[in-house]
Every structure is written in structure tokens, then in C-alpha cells.
N, C-alpha and C positions, 0 to 999 in steps of 0.2 A: 404492605405498607404497616409501618408501626403508629401507635395511637400519635404518636408525635409528629410527625409526617403529612402533607399533604401532598406531594409525589409517589406513585410507588416504586415499589424499586423496578432497576432496570436492570435483565441478566447480561452479564457477562460474553456476550456470541461471538464479538471480534477480534480482543487478541486474540483464538488460537488460530482467527485465519492469518492474523498481522507476524505470526510467528512463524504459521508455515507455510505462508507467503513467500519471506525470509529462506528459510532451508532447504525450500525448492523450485527458487523463484525461476530457474531454466525451467523444469517442464511443466512449472506452472502454467509458463506466456508459450511455453506450444502446445498447451493442453489449452489454455482458451483465448489467446490472442493470437497463433500460429501465422497472419503475414505480418506481422509488426517481432513478434521469435524470428524469424526468418532477415531480415534485417537487420539484428544483432551482430557484430562480431563477439560471439562467446568466447573468442581466447581471449579478450580482454578482461579485465575486473571489471564490476560495478559497485556503484554502489550507492547507498540508502543515504537520502536527505529527509527523513525524519522530526530531525530539527530545522527546519529551512521549510521541510510542508505545515508543520504547529505553528511560526512567524506568521506568514501568511495567511494561514486561517482559522488561526485561533482556535478559541471553545465556543461552537454554532451554538445555536438554542436546545440543539436538543443531547450538547456533551461531546468530551472528545468523539474525535473522531479514528478511532483503536484501526479501520482497516481500510485508512489510504493511507498506500505508502507513493512517495515518490523519489526513484531508481534514475539514477546518473549513467549509460551508459552505451559503448563508440558501435557507430553504425559501421555495417560494412566497409561503407569506402572513408569508415579512418576522424565521421565529424560527428561530435559528440552529439547525444540524444538526451532528453528527458521523457521520463511517464510520468502519469501520472495513473497510476488503478485504483480505482475504486470502487470495493464489492458492496454492494445493499445483504446484509443479511433477513 
């Protein structure tokens, strides 16, 4: 904490997790959310909707929620699914 600040400096542990989820989305889902992974048609592209998530949540009282990801995928039956992934670090 510097002399001019009343709040302690926060380490950014969330950003690397967000990047890892983006880079390894399919294996991440298989490892941590296997029942959901099995419902997704992985032959279809997925889309991260971070801008849409930010519009909905804005900044929380504890700051930006970097580890939250909103992802649009296709289910095996062809339906559109939206996955909200929240990780506490």
C-alpha cells in the first residue's frame, strides 16, 4: 500500500486464468465440467462474449471480474447454449 492510498494493492491473479480458459477452453471444460462438456458439439465454433458480460455485470464492489467468462456454444442437439464460467482464485 502506498502512502497516498487507503486500499491495499491487489494482485492480478484472475487475468492469467481468463487467458488460460480462452486458450484451452475445450480441455478446461472436460477437466472441470465434464457433464457440460459432453453436451457441447465441439465441431461447432464457440464464441466468448466478454463485452456482453461486462455490460450485464459492470464493475463489482471488489473490482472487475476478470476470471468470469460468458461463452456461446452449440449443444449436440443443435441448440444454442450460453455458459457462464465463474472461478474464484
